[in-house]
Structures are given as structure tokens and as C-alpha cells.
Biopython code that builds the backbone (N, CA, C, O; Angstrom):
import numpy as np
from Bio.PDB.StructureBuilder import StructureBuilder

atoms = [
    (1, "UNK", "N", (105.599, -116.002, 6.002)),
    (1, "UNK", "CA", (104.725, -115.052, 5.355)),
    (1, "UNK", "C", (103.778, -114.461, 6.399)),
    (1, "UNK", "O", (103.091, -115.191, 7.114)),
    (2, "UNK", "N", (103.751, -113.165, 6.474)),
    (2, "UNK", "CA", (102.906, -112.462, 7.434)),
    (2, "UNK", "C", (101.460, -112.408, 6.938)),
    (2, "UNK", "O", (101.203, -112.180, 5.756)),
    (3, "UNK", "N", (100.534, -112.620, 7.852)),
    (3, "UNK", "CA", (99.099, -112.572, 7.540)),
    (3, "UNK", "C", (98.412, -111.537, 8.421)),
    (3, "UNK", "O", (98.871, -111.243, 9.524)),
    (4, "UNK", "N", (97.307, -110.988, 7.922)),
    (4, "UNK", "CA", (96.458, -110.088, 8.704)),
    (4, "UNK", "C", (95.373, -110.938, 9.353)),
    (4, "UNK", "O", (94.579, -111.582, 8.666)),
    (5, "UNK", "N", (95.346, -110.934, 10.688)),
    (5, "UNK", "CA", (94.443, -111.814, 11.426)),
    (5, "UNK", "C", (93.602, -110.990, 12.397)),
    (5, "UNK", "O", (94.127, -110.191, 13.172)),
    (6, "UNK", "N", (92.295, -111.199, 12.342)),
    (6, "UNK", "CA", (91.360, -110.566, 13.272)),
    (6, "UNK", "C", (90.979, -111.589, 14.333)),
    (6, "UNK", "O", (90.591, -112.712, 14.012)),
    (7, "UNK", "N", (91.092, -111.200, 15.591)),
    (7, "UNK", "CA", (90.756, -112.074, 16.712)),
    (7, "UNK", "C", (89.527, -111.490, 17.405)),
    (7, "UNK", "O", (89.529, -110.331, 17.820)),
    (8, "UNK", "N", (88.481, -112.303, 17.525)),
    (8, "UNK", "CA", (87.230, -111.847, 18.143)),
    (8, "UNK", "C", (86.950, -112.707, 19.365)),
    (8, "UNK", "O", (86.729, -113.913, 19.251)),
    (9, "UNK", "N", (86.960, -112.079, 20.529)),
    (9, "UNK", "CA", (86.719, -112.799, 21.781)),
    (9, "UNK", "C", (86.314, -111.786, 22.834)),
    (9, "UNK", "O", (86.851, -110.679, 22.864)),
    (10, "UNK", "N", (85.375, -112.144, 23.701)),
    (10, "UNK", "CA", (84.941, -111.221, 24.747)),
    (10, "UNK", "C", (85.778, -111.338, 26.019)),
    (10, "UNK", "O", (85.525, -110.628, 26.992)),
    (11, "UNK", "N", (86.764, -112.220, 26.021)),
    (11, "UNK", "CA", (87.671, -112.362, 27.163)),
    (11, "UNK", "C", (88.989, -111.650, 26.846)),
    (11, "UNK", "O", (89.728, -112.092, 25.967)),
    (12, "UNK", "N", (89.291, -110.559, 27.547)),
    (12, "UNK", "CA", (90.513, -109.806, 27.258)),
    (12, "UNK", "C", (91.797, -110.644, 27.340)),
    (12, "UNK", "O", (92.720, -110.438, 26.552)),
    (13, "UNK", "N", (91.856, -111.573, 28.274)),
    (13, "UNK", "CA", (93.054, -112.402, 28.400)),
    (13, "UNK", "C", (93.266, -113.246, 27.144)),
    (13, "UNK", "O", (94.392, -113.371, 26.663)),
    (14, "UNK", "N", (92.193, -113.823, 26.616)),
    (14, "UNK", "CA", (92.302, -114.616, 25.386)),
    (14, "UNK", "C", (92.780, -113.754, 24.222)),
    (14, "UNK", "O", (93.626, -114.181, 23.437)),
    (15, "UNK", "N", (92.244, -112.551, 24.112)),
    (15, "UNK", "CA", (92.671, -111.638, 23.054)),
    (15, "UNK", "C", (94.159, -111.344, 23.162)),
    (15, "UNK", "O", (94.890, -111.410, 22.174)),
    (16, "UNK", "N", (94.595, -111.021, 24.361)),
    (16, "UNK", "CA", (96.000, -110.671, 24.569)),
    (16, "UNK", "C", (96.932, -111.839, 24.281)),
    (16, "UNK", "O", (97.951, -111.673, 23.610)),
    (17, "UNK", "N", (96.588, -113.015, 24.787)),
    (17, "UNK", "CA", (97.459, -114.181, 24.597)),
    (17, "UNK", "C", (97.587, -114.569, 23.130)),
    (17, "UNK", "O", (98.697, -114.757, 22.631)),
    (18, "UNK", "N", (96.468, -114.688, 22.443)),
    (18, "UNK", "CA", (96.512, -115.101, 21.043)),
    (18, "UNK", "C", (97.168, -114.029, 20.179)),
    (18, "UNK", "O", (97.943, -114.342, 19.276)),
    (19, "UNK", "N", (96.860, -112.783, 20.454)),
    (19, "UNK", "CA", (97.457, -111.686, 19.698)),
    (19, "UNK", "C", (98.975, -111.681, 19.849)),
    (19, "UNK", "O", (99.697, -111.509, 18.867)),
    (20, "UNK", "N", (99.455, -111.869, 21.066)),
    (20, "UNK", "CA", (100.904, -111.869, 21.308)),
    (20, "UNK", "C", (101.581, -113.055, 20.634)),
    (20, "UNK", "O", (102.644, -112.899, 20.032)),
    (21, "UNK", "N", (100.986, -114.227, 20.727)),
    (21, "UNK", "CA", (101.568, -115.417, 20.091)),
    (21, "UNK", "C", (101.662, -115.235, 18.576)),
    (21, "UNK", "O", (102.682, -115.556, 17.967)),
    (22, "UNK", "N", (100.601, -114.725, 17.982)),
    (22, "UNK", "CA", (100.603, -114.528, 16.531)),
    (22, "UNK", "C", (101.574, -113.428, 16.112)),
    (22, "UNK", "O", (102.227, -113.541, 15.075)),
    (23, "UNK", "N", (101.674, -112.371, 16.905)),
    (23, "UNK", "CA", (102.637, -111.304, 16.615)),
    (23, "UNK", "C", (104.064, -111.841, 16.700)),
    (23, "UNK", "O", (104.915, -111.477, 15.888)),
    (24, "UNK", "N", (104.323, -112.698, 17.672)),
    (24, "UNK", "CA", (105.653, -113.302, 17.803)),
    (24, "UNK", "C", (106.016, -114.145, 16.582)),
    (24, "UNK", "O", (107.192, -114.321, 16.267)),
    (25, "UNK", "N", (105.000, -114.660, 15.902)),
    (25, "UNK", "CA", (105.216, -115.449, 14.684)),
    (25, "UNK", "C", (105.278, -114.567, 13.432)),
    (25, "UNK", "O", (105.446, -115.066, 12.319)),
    (26, "UNK", "N", (105.141, -113.257, 13.627)),
    (26, "UNK", "CA", (105.282, -112.324, 12.518)),
    (26, "UNK", "C", (103.998, -111.872, 11.863)),
    (26, "UNK", "O", (104.035, -111.224, 10.817)),
    (27, "UNK", "N", (102.861, -112.201, 12.457)),
    (27, "UNK", "CA", (101.578, -111.817, 11.878)),
    (27, "UNK", "C", (101.105, -110.478, 12.440)),
    (27, "UNK", "O", (101.502, -110.071, 13.532)),
    (28, "UNK", "N", (100.258, -109.809, 11.682)),
    (28, "UNK", "CA", (99.658, -108.546, 12.104)),
    (28, "UNK", "C", (98.251, -108.861, 12.597)),
    (28, "UNK", "O", (97.470, -109.491, 11.884)),
    (29, "UNK", "N", (97.924, -108.429, 13.810)),
    (29, "UNK", "CA", (96.623, -108.763, 14.381)),
    (29, "UNK", "C", (95.838, -107.514, 14.760)),
    (29, "UNK", "O", (96.404, -106.457, 15.043)),
    (30, "UNK", "N", (94.533, -107.668, 14.756)),
    (30, "UNK", "CA", (93.588, -106.697, 15.310)),
    (30, "UNK", "C", (92.682, -107.481, 16.239)),
    (30, "UNK", "O", (92.340, -108.629, 15.957)),
    (31, "UNK", "N", (92.294, -106.866, 17.343)),
    (31, "UNK", "CA", (91.417, -107.509, 18.313)),
    (31, "UNK", "C", (90.052, -106.838, 18.331)),
    (31, "UNK", "O", (89.937, -105.626, 18.152)),
    (32, "UNK", "N", (89.019, -107.646, 18.550)),
    (32, "UNK", "CA", (87.658, -107.137, 18.700)),
    (32, "UNK", "C", (86.992, -107.889, 19.846)),
    (32, "UNK", "O", (87.118, -109.109, 19.954)),
    (33, "UNK", "N", (86.282, -107.156, 20.700)),
    (33, "UNK", "CA", (85.643, -107.762, 21.867)),
    (33, "UNK", "C", (84.182, -108.131, 21.625)),
    (33, "UNK", "O", (83.540, -108.723, 22.492)),
    (34, "UNK", "N", (83.652, -107.783, 20.449)),
    (34, "UNK", "CA", (82.248, -108.101, 20.139)),
    (34, "UNK", "C", (82.085, -108.262, 18.631)),
    (34, "UNK", "O", (82.967, -107.906, 17.849)),
    (35, "UNK", "N", (80.948, -108.800, 18.251)),
    (35, "UNK", "CA", (80.659, -108.947, 16.833)),
    (35, "UNK", "C", (80.562, -107.606, 16.124)),
    (35, "UNK", "O", (81.057, -107.447, 15.009)),
    (36, "UNK", "N", (79.919, -106.642, 16.778)),
    (36, "UNK", "CA", (79.781, -105.307, 16.186)),
    (36, "UNK", "C", (81.148, -104.657, 15.985)),
    (36, "UNK", "O", (81.408, -104.046, 14.948)),
    (37, "UNK", "N", (82.012, -104.792, 16.980)),
    (37, "UNK", "CA", (83.373, -104.255, 16.880)),
    (37, "UNK", "C", (84.142, -104.960, 15.760)),
    (37, "UNK", "O", (84.896, -104.322, 15.025)),
    (38, "UNK", "N", (83.951, -106.260, 15.634)),
    (38, "UNK", "CA", (84.634, -107.031, 14.584)),
    (38, "UNK", "C", (84.214, -106.556, 13.198)),
    (38, "UNK", "O", (85.055, -106.419, 12.310)),
    (39, "UNK", "N", (82.918, -106.302, 13.003)),
    (39, "UNK", "CA", (82.442, -105.831, 11.701)),
    (39, "UNK", "C", (83.065, -104.492, 11.331)),
    (39, "UNK", "O", (83.425, -104.273, 10.175)),
    (40, "UNK", "N", (83.193, -103.597, 12.304)),
    (40, "UNK", "CA", (83.822, -102.299, 12.055)),
    (40, "UNK", "C", (85.288, -102.474, 11.675)),
    (40, "UNK", "O", (85.772, -101.838, 10.739)),
    (41, "UNK", "N", (85.988, -103.334, 12.402)),
    (41, "UNK", "CA", (87.419, -103.520, 12.148)),
    (41, "UNK", "C", (87.678, -104.251, 10.836)),
    (41, "UNK", "O", (88.708, -104.031, 10.199)),
    (42, "UNK", "N", (86.760, -105.113, 10.427)),
    (42, "UNK", "CA", (86.933, -105.844, 9.168)),
    (42, "UNK", "C", (86.981, -104.899, 7.976)),
    (42, "UNK", "O", (87.720, -105.142, 7.022)),
    (43, "UNK", "N", (86.212, -103.844, 8.022)),
    (43, "UNK", "CA", (86.151, -102.919, 6.885)),
    (43, "UNK", "C", (87.496, -102.247, 6.626)),
    (43, "UNK", "O", (87.908, -102.114, 5.474)),
    (44, "UNK", "N", (88.170, -101.831, 7.664)),
    (44, "UNK", "CA", (89.436, -101.123, 7.489)),
    (44, "UNK", "C", (90.660, -102.018, 7.488)),
    (44, "UNK", "O", (91.685, -101.673, 6.901)),
    (45, "UNK", "N", (90.561, -103.154, 8.136)),
    (45, "UNK", "CA", (91.717, -104.037, 8.322)),
    (45, "UNK", "C", (91.815, -105.096, 7.230)),
    (45, "UNK", "O", (92.921, -105.517, 6.892)),
    (46, "UNK", "N", (90.707, -105.532, 6.676)),
    (46, "UNK", "CA", (90.650, -106.540, 5.614)),
    (46, "UNK", "C", (91.444, -107.801, 5.985)),
    (46, "UNK", "O", (92.439, -108.119, 5.334)),
    (47, "UNK", "N", (91.007, -108.518, 7.033)),
    (47, "UNK", "CA", (91.761, -109.686, 7.499)),
    (47, "UNK", "C", (91.735, -110.844, 6.506)),
    (47, "UNK", "O", (90.781, -111.021, 5.749)),
    (48, "UNK", "N", (92.811, -111.623, 6.535)),
    (48, "UNK", "CA", (92.899, -112.839, 5.730)),
    (48, "UNK", "C", (92.382, -114.047, 6.510)),
    (48, "UNK", "O", (92.029, -115.072, 5.926)),
    (49, "UNK", "N", (92.343, -113.914, 7.829)),
    (49, "UNK", "CA", (91.893, -114.990, 8.709)),
    (49, "UNK", "C", (91.206, -114.361, 9.911)),
    (49, "UNK", "O", (91.619, -113.303, 10.385)),
    (50, "UNK", "N", (90.149, -115.016, 10.408)),
    (50, "UNK", "CA", (89.434, -114.531, 11.591)),
    (50, "UNK", "C", (89.315, -115.672, 12.590)),
    (50, "UNK", "O", (88.824, -116.751, 12.258)),
    (51, "UNK", "N", (89.771, -115.425, 13.821)),
    (51, "UNK", "CA", (89.569, -116.362, 14.924)),
    (51, "UNK", "C", (88.373, -115.873, 15.732)),
    (51, "UNK", "O", (88.333, -114.716, 16.151)),
    (52, "UNK", "N", (87.390, -116.762, 15.952)),
    (52, "UNK", "CA", (86.181, -116.418, 16.703)),
    (52, "UNK", "C", (85.975, -117.389, 17.854)),
    (52, "UNK", "O", (86.302, -118.571, 17.743)),
    (53, "UNK", "N", (85.436, -116.892, 18.950)),
    (53, "UNK", "CA", (84.918, -117.800, 19.971)),
    (53, "UNK", "C", (83.400, -117.826, 19.800)),
    (53, "UNK", "O", (82.846, -117.039, 19.032)),
    (54, "UNK", "N", (82.746, -118.708, 20.496)),
    (54, "UNK", "CA", (81.282, -118.749, 20.410)),
    (54, "UNK", "C", (80.682, -119.043, 21.749)),
    (54, "UNK", "O", (79.459, -119.117, 21.874)),
]
sb = StructureBuilder()
sb.init_structure("model")
sb.init_model(0)
sb.init_chain("A")
sb.init_seg("    ")
for serial, (resi, resn, name, xyz) in enumerate(atoms, 1):
    if name == "N":
        sb.init_residue(resn, " ", resi, " ")
    sb.init_atom(name, np.array(xyz, "f"), 0.0, 1.0, " ", f" {name:<3s}", serial, name[0])
structure = sb.get_structure()
């Protein structure tokens, strides 16, 4: 079952790696490099799961 997943991380390599792994598993991903960017993307993308770093 495909899920919509938002990945929030300020490290581009982490975004790329996790996004690619999840896409390979059949999930749809959006990436955000900041909290502000994540809030904007959440409105249009409506993710079912969010991965965050801290």
C-alpha cells in the first residue's frame, strides 16, 4: 500500500537517501529542508506520515 510521506531534514543527503528508499518501496514522498517549508508542503500534499530530524 502506497503512502504519502513528508521528509523534513536540513541535510540534503539525508533527504535524498530516505526519499529514494521510500520511493523504491512504492511510497510517494515530498522533501522539506526547514520547518517553514514543511508547513507549506503539508497543506498541498496532505501527508499520512512525517519523518523529522531534530
